[in-house]
Structure formats: structure tokens, C-alpha cells
Backbone as a ProteinNet text record, in pm:
[ID]
protein_1_A
[PRIMARY]
MMFAPSIFNDRAMETMFDSLFGKTGYGIDKFGANMKTEIRELDGDYHMSIEMPGYKKEDIKAELKDGYLTISAEQKEESEEKNDEGKVIYTERHYGSRKRSFYVGKHVTQDDIKATFEDGVLNLVFPSEEKKPVD
[TERTIARY]
-6135	-6092.8	-5940.4	-5880.8	-5735.8	-5694.2	-5593.1	-5543.8	-5412.2	-5392.9	-5264.4	-5162.1	-5036.9	-4934.6	-4924.2	-4907.5	-4897.7	-4754.6	-4737.9	-4603	-4554.3	-4646.7	-4607.8	-4548.8	-4562	-4500.9	-4366.6	-4328.3	-4206	-4088	-3975.7	-3853.8	-3807.9	-3831.1	-3789.8	-3860.3	-3985.6	-4060.1	-4001.6	-3966.2	-3909.1	-3782.1	-3703.6	-3573.1	-3569	-3684.8	-3689.6	-3613.9	-3626	-3566	-3431.4	-3380.2	-3253.9	-3139.5	-3132.7	-3021.6	-3026.6	-3145.1	-3156.3	-3098.5	-3098.2	-3052.3	-2920	-2844.1	-2709.9	-2705.7	-2811.3	-2811.9	-2790.7	-2737	-2703.4	-2817.2	-2922.7	-3035.9	-3089.7	-3014.6	-3065.4	-3042	-3064.3	-3051.4	-2908.5	-2812.9	-2671.9	-2631.7	-2585.5	-2549.8	-2412.6	-2377.8	-2253.9	-2128.8	-2144.2	-2029.3	-2016.8	-2089.1	-2068.6	-2187.7	-2173.1	-2280.3	-2283.6	-2351	-2373.7	-2262.9	-2139.3	-2025.1	-2029.3	-2028.2	-2028.8	-1907.8	-1931.3	-1828.3	-1810	-1684.8	-1649.7	-1565.3	-1600	-1525.3	-1482.5	-1352.4	-1296.4	-1217.1	-1214.3	-1129.9	-1011.6	-891.9	-770.7	-665.2	-617	-509.4	-539	-661.7	-697	-727.8	-733.3	-767.2	-886.2	-962.3	-1064.3	-1001.4	-1030.7	-986.8	-1113.6	-1128.5	-1248.7	-1212.4	-1285.8	-1267.7	-1399.2	-1392.7	-1511.8	-1493.8	-1584.3	-1578.7	-1628	-1545.4	-1579	-1538.5	-1596.1	-1556.4	-1592.7	-1504.3	-1529.7	-1480	-1442.2	-1392.5	-1240.5	-1184.8	-1040.4	-1011	-886.7	-845.3	-884.1	-866.7	-897.3	-1047	-1132.6	-1278.1	-1329.7	-1244.4	-1288.6	-1245.5	-1338.4	-1308.9	-1350.7	-1276.9	-1310.7	-1313.7	-1414.9	-1427.4	-1457.7	-1387.8	-1408.7	-1464.3	-1584.7	-1648	-1735	-1712.4	-1791.6	-1799.6	-1690.3	-1686.1	-1740.6	-1785.7	-1838.4	-1739.8	-1710	-1626.2	-1718.6	-1715	-1800	-1712.5	-1742.3	-1672.1	-1766.3	-1718.4	-1800.9	-1716.7	-1785.5	-1717.1	-1810	-1752.7	-1826.4	-1750.1	-1825.5	-1760.9	-1850.8	-1787.6	-1858.2	-1790.9	-1871.5	-1818.1	-1898.3	-1828.9	-1896.1	-1831.8	-1915.1	-1863.2	-1946.6	-1881.1	-1954.8	-1901.4	-1989.9	-1957.3	-1977.5	-1883.2	-1892.3	-1901.6	-1966.5	-1973.6	-1846.4	-1840.1	-1720.6	-1686.5	-1786.1	-1762.3	-1722.4	-1716.1	-1676.2	-1791	-1914.5	-2030.6	-2073	-2110.4	-2153.3	-2288.5	-2294.2	-2421.3	-2478.7	-2396.4	-2442.2	-2356.3	-2418.9	-2348.7	-2417.1	-2336.1	-2391.5	-2315	-2387.6	-2326.3	-2375.7	-2283.5	-2318.2	-2263.1	-2337.5	-2293.2	-2325.9	-2229.3	-2252.6	-2191.7	-2261.7	-2206.7	-2252.1	-2169.5	-2195.6	-2152.1	-2221.8	-2185.6	-2230.2	-2141.3	-2174.4	-2099.9	-2167.7	-2107.8	-2103	-1997.5	-1976.9	-1938.1	-1997.2	-1954.1	-1829	-1717.6	-1589.5	-1545.3	-1615.6	-1583.2	-1514.1	-1537.6	-1479.6	-1330.9	-1279.3	-1136.4	-1050.7	-1111	-1035.1	-1007.7	-880.5	-842	-803.9	-792.3	-753.8	-619	-527	-393.9	-397.9	-503.6	-516.2	-555.8	-614.4	-670.1	-564.4	-538.5	-446	-529.6	-509.5	-592.4	-508.6	-556.5	-498.8	-615.3	-589.8	-691.9	-626.3	-675.2	-615.3	-722.9	-722.4	-814	-960.6	-999.1	-1139.1	-1183.6	-1087.5	-1121.7	-1047.9	-1125.3	-1068.7	-1049.2	-925.5	-892.4	-854.8	-919.5	-894.1	-860.5	-766.6	-731.1	-729	-796.3	-798.8	-822.9	-785	-797.2	-943.3	-965.9	-1101.4	-1141.8	-1043.7	-1074.2	-963.2	-994.1	-897.6	-774.8	-658.7	-531.9	-510.8	-482.2	-459.1	-311.2	-278.5	-137.8	-67.5	56.1	136.4	204.4	195	259.3	408.2
-1643.9	-1531	-1530.1	-1414.4	-1401.1	-1308.5	-1348.9	-1268.5	-1203.3	-1083.1	-1016	-1080.8	-1086.8	-1145.4	-1067.1	-1138.4	-1075.1	-1033.1	-911.8	-867.2	-938.6	-996.7	-1063.2	-1201.9	-1255.9	-1384.3	-1365.9	-1244.8	-1215.1	-1209.1	-1268.8	-1266.9	-1123.6	-1034.1	-894.4	-831.9	-866.5	-810.4	-860.8	-990.1	-1048.6	-976.5	-932	-874.8	-722.9	-660.7	-517.1	-436.9	-476.4	-398.3	-452.2	-555.4	-614.8	-514.7	-426.1	-330.8	-237.6	-214.9	-131.2	-199.8	-332.7	-408	-477.8	-432.5	-484.6	-616.5	-654.8	-781.8	-757.7	-860.1	-845.5	-882.7	-943.5	-973.9	-1114.5	-1208.2	-1343.8	-1396.9	-1313.3	-1354.9	-1364.3	-1321.8	-1325.1	-1182.5	-1160.3	-1022.9	-989.8	-862.5	-817.3	-874.8	-937.7	-995	-1144.6	-1196.6	-1336	-1424.5	-1547.3	-1645.7	-1702.4	-1811	-1869	-1962.5	-1921.8	-2000.5	-2142.1	-2152.1	-2282.9	-2361.2	-2486.5	-2566.8	-2700	-2739.5	-2871.5	-2940.7	-3065.6	-3142.8	-3274.3	-3303.3	-3427.6	-3495.4	-3628.6	-3702	-3756.6	-3730.5	-3772.6	-3807.9	-3929.8	-3975.6	-3950.6	-3979.5	-3966.6	-3825.5	-3731.4	-3592.8	-3546.6	-3453.6	-3383.7	-3258	-3232.3	-3110.5	-3033.7	-2918.8	-2838.6	-2708.8	-2676.3	-2550.8	-2473.9	-2349.8	-2267.1	-2140.7	-2118.6	-1998.5	-1879	-1774	-1653.6	-1530.1	-1513.4	-1399.5	-1267	-1169.5	-1036.4	-1016.6	-1123.9	-1113.1	-1111.4	-1050.3	-1051.1	-1144.2	-1185.6	-1277.8	-1225.7	-1095.7	-1038.6	-1031.3	-1053.5	-1054	-1188	-1292.1	-1429.5	-1476.5	-1545.9	-1603.9	-1750.1	-1830.6	-1972.5	-2003.2	-2078.2	-2116.2	-2265.4	-2334.5	-2477.5	-2495.5	-2553.3	-2572	-2697	-2786.8	-2909.7	-2990.6	-2995.1	-3073.1	-3002	-2878	-2800.1	-2690.5	-2684.2	-2578.4	-2476	-2354.3	-2247.6	-2144.8	-2121.6	-2021.9	-1903.6	-1785.2	-1665.4	-1556.2	-1466.8	-1355.6	-1234.9	-1119.1	-993.5	-895	-814.4	-711	-588.6	-474.2	-347.1	-261.5	-192.4	-107.1	21.5	130.2	259.7	340.7	406.6	493	620.8	727.9	853.1	932.6	1011	1094.9	1239.4	1324.6	1466.5	1547.8	1663.3	1752.5	1837	1929.5	2012.6	2099.5	2132.5	2214.1	2129.1	1997.3	1910.2	1865.4	1897.6	1855.1	1715.1	1636	1498.6	1502.8	1436.2	1429.7	1288.2	1190.8	1052.2	968.9	890	798.2	662.7	557.7	423.1	334.4	249.6	156.5	16.4	-79.5	-220.4	-297.3	-396.9	-484.3	-626.7	-713	-852.7	-942.7	-1049.2	-1145.6	-1285.2	-1379.5	-1520.2	-1600	-1711.8	-1799.1	-1939.6	-2034.2	-2172.4	-2263.5	-2367.4	-2461.9	-2601.7	-2674.2	-2810.7	-2895.8	-3015.6	-3106.6	-3177.2	-3155.8	-3214.7	-3324.5	-3341	-3443.6	-3384	-3444.9	-3393.7	-3422.8	-3509	-3541.3	-3429.8	-3341.8	-3235.4	-3122.4	-3079.8	-2966.4	-2848.3	-2732.8	-2612.7	-2633.6	-2701.7	-2727.3	-2821.7	-2904.3	-2998.7	-2929.8	-2811.6	-2745.2	-2656.2	-2682.3	-2600.1	-2521.1	-2389.9	-2305.7	-2214	-2193.4	-2094.1	-2021.6	-1897.6	-1820.1	-1754.8	-1790.1	-1738.4	-1725.1	-1610.9	-1584.7	-1607.4	-1566.2	-1576.5	-1715.1	-1807.4	-1943.3	-1975.9	-2016.7	-2061.5	-2212.7	-2257.9	-2400.8	-2446.7	-2553	-2608.9	-2756.9	-2803.4	-2944.9	-2985.1	-3098	-3148.7	-3299.5	-3372.2	-3518.4	-3563.8	-3667.9	-3719	-3810.1	-3861.3	-3943.4	-3930.1	-3972.5	-3960.5	-4044.2	-3981.4	-4053.3	-4148.7	-4273.2	-4374.4	-4375.7	-4385.9	-4389.7	-4514.4	-4495.9	-4606.7	-4676.3	-4811.1	-4887.9	-4891.9
-2719.7	-2640.2	-2636.6	-2652.6	-2653.6	-2539.9	-2467.6	-2356.5	-2394.8	-2348.8	-2369.2	-2277.8	-2318.4	-2231.3	-2101.2	-1993.5	-1862.6	-1834.4	-1787.5	-1751.8	-1627	-1549.1	-1425.9	-1449.7	-1569.3	-1601.9	-1670.4	-1690.5	-1763.4	-1667	-1704.6	-1621.3	-1594.6	-1688.7	-1670.7	-1551.6	-1529.6	-1416.7	-1284.7	-1282.1	-1160.4	-1117.6	-1213.3	-1183.1	-1196.9	-1211.7	-1235.9	-1130	-1005.2	-898.7	-852.1	-917.8	-876.1	-873.5	-971.4	-973.9	-854.1	-799.7	-680.4	-557.2	-559.2	-444.2	-468.4	-568	-591	-663.3	-733.3	-804.6	-952.5	-1017.8	-1158.5	-1251.6	-1202.5	-1289	-1278.4	-1228.1	-1215.3	-1074.4	-975.4	-837.3	-789	-869.8	-830.6	-798.9	-677.5	-645.5	-701.1	-694.9	-757.7	-691	-574.5	-504.5	-529.6	-626.7	-665.2	-639.3	-678	-666.1	-524.9	-507.9	-376.4	-331.5	-344.6	-299.3	-356.8	-486.6	-551.5	-504	-467.4	-401.8	-471.7	-481.1	-534	-428.3	-396.4	-296.4	-359.8	-350	-402.1	-291.2	-292.4	-199.4	-277.7	-226.1	-294.1	-190.1	-194	-105.3	42.7	85.8	227.3	273.2	180	213.5	130.7	186.7	109.6	52.3	-73.7	-142.2	-176.6	-115.8	-133.8	-205.4	-311	-384	-376.9	-330.7	-315.6	-398	-493	-575.8	-495.7	-490.2	-415.4	-495.1	-614.1	-698.1	-632.7	-648.5	-594.3	-452.6	-385.1	-248.5	-247.3	-144.2	-122	-5.4	4.2	110.1	248.6	269.5	401.2	430.6	330.4	348.6	400.3	394.9	419.8	558.3	625.8	757.1	757.1	832.2	848.5	997.3	1038.7	1179.1	1186.5	1274.3	1295.2	1436.3	1443.9	1575.3	1572	1665	1679.9	1550.7	1475.8	1353.3	1230.8	1245.9	1133.7	1095.3	967.7	913	848.3	899	846.1	776.4	650.3	569.7	554.3	588.2	571.4	507.7	439.1	373.3	371.2	392.4	387.6	301.8	231.1	151.6	148.9	167.6	161.5	55.4	-19.7	-125.4	-128.2	-142.4	-151.3	-262.9	-339.7	-444.8	-446.4	-485.7	-497.1	-614.1	-669.5	-783.6	-742.2	-782.6	-749.4	-877.3	-866.5	-982.2	-988.4	-1083.2	-1103.1	-982.9	-902.4	-782.6	-661.5	-678.8	-569.2	-480.4	-518.6	-439.8	-483.3	-385.2	-413	-483.5	-598.1	-671.1	-672.8	-635.1	-639.1	-544.6	-460	-371	-379.9	-384.5	-390.5	-294	-224.2	-129.8	-160.9	-154.5	-174	-55.4	-14.2	92.7	51.4	61.8	28.2	133.7	165.1	259.8	220	253	225.3	347	367.9	478.3	441.5	463.3	432.6	528.6	577.4	671.7	612	649.3	602.6	723.4	735	840.3	791.1	861.6	821.6	917.1	1028.3	1126.7	1247.3	1361.5	1486.2	1496.9	1409.9	1412	1350.8	1271.7	1204.9	1303.4	1308.5	1393.2	1303.2	1364.1	1289.5	1218.9	1286.4	1228.7	1108.7	1098.3	987.1	856.7	864.4	746.6	681.3	555.5	476.2	376.8	370.1	284.4	197.7	74.8	-15.9	-82.2	-124.3	-194.6	-314.6	-433.9	-556.7	-664.7	-732.6	-843.9	-806.8	-685.9	-644	-602.2	-581.2	-540.2	-410.2	-309.1	-182.4	-191.6	-171	-174.8	-35.1	9.8	142.5	128.4	209.3	212.7	359.7	389.9	527.8	522.9	630.5	629.1	622.3	542.7	530.1	645.4	714.9	832.1	935.1	1055.5	1163.9	1135.5	1153.6	1133.5	1250	1217.1	1321	1356.2	1485.1	1523.7	1467.8	1427.2	1373	1489.4	1491.8	1602.1	1586
[MASK]
+++++++++++++++++++++++++++++++++++++++++++++++++++++++++++++++++++++++++++++++++++++++++++++++++++++++++++++++++++++++++++++++++++++++

């Protein structure tokens, strides 16, 4: 007995409606991936790089509370097309948001965190452990 291939096992079926919901085809929306993060320890500091393609600096917020650093970003986009008479014939809206939290320790203060944002990457530097007072 031979069975015809099932369309339900095909990756194309899984992603058929992604374009309707602002996705590019493999679970990644048009505002970027899931905030891919790299953390390195160097000279007593953590260096964190978070990929945030499609976002602008003003879209990103950071909050430090109870030792947790939460990075969030929101982006809204709207486009419309008009015909020759100036009537709207097509409107599209996209909304994307991301949020991720990291435990950085209760010793870290807002003043300890240094941040830069360049080419879609948020870079943060903060102490990896509490600084001990020098005698």
C-alpha cells in the first residue's frame, strides 16, 4: 500500500499563514529573532551583547529590579498604499515586541550598567561581582 505525501507534514503548511502575522517563514518575525544573547566575563565585568535587528535605540528599555535586568523592546510599523486618486487601497500594520530578563545580582546598580546600541546590537557592561572596599 502506498500513501500520498501529507501536506500536514510539510514545512510549507506550518508556515502558510506566517506572512499574515508578520513572520518571515521560520518563526522569526519581521522585527528580528528572539534576542540572541552572548555573555562573556572579562576583567571582573560581564559583557553582554544582545542582537536586536530592526529596532531603534528609542524602542529599547532596560529595567533593573531585585537583581534582575529586564530588556524589552517594542516596535510599531504602519504602511499604506494609495491609488492615483489618493484613496487608500491597502493598509498594513506590524507590531513586534521582545522581552528578556537576566539575573545580574543584587549588587548591580543602575549606575554600574554601561550601555551602547550600534548596528542592531545592544552592548551592556556591568560588574560580575560586588566590588569590595579597599582598605
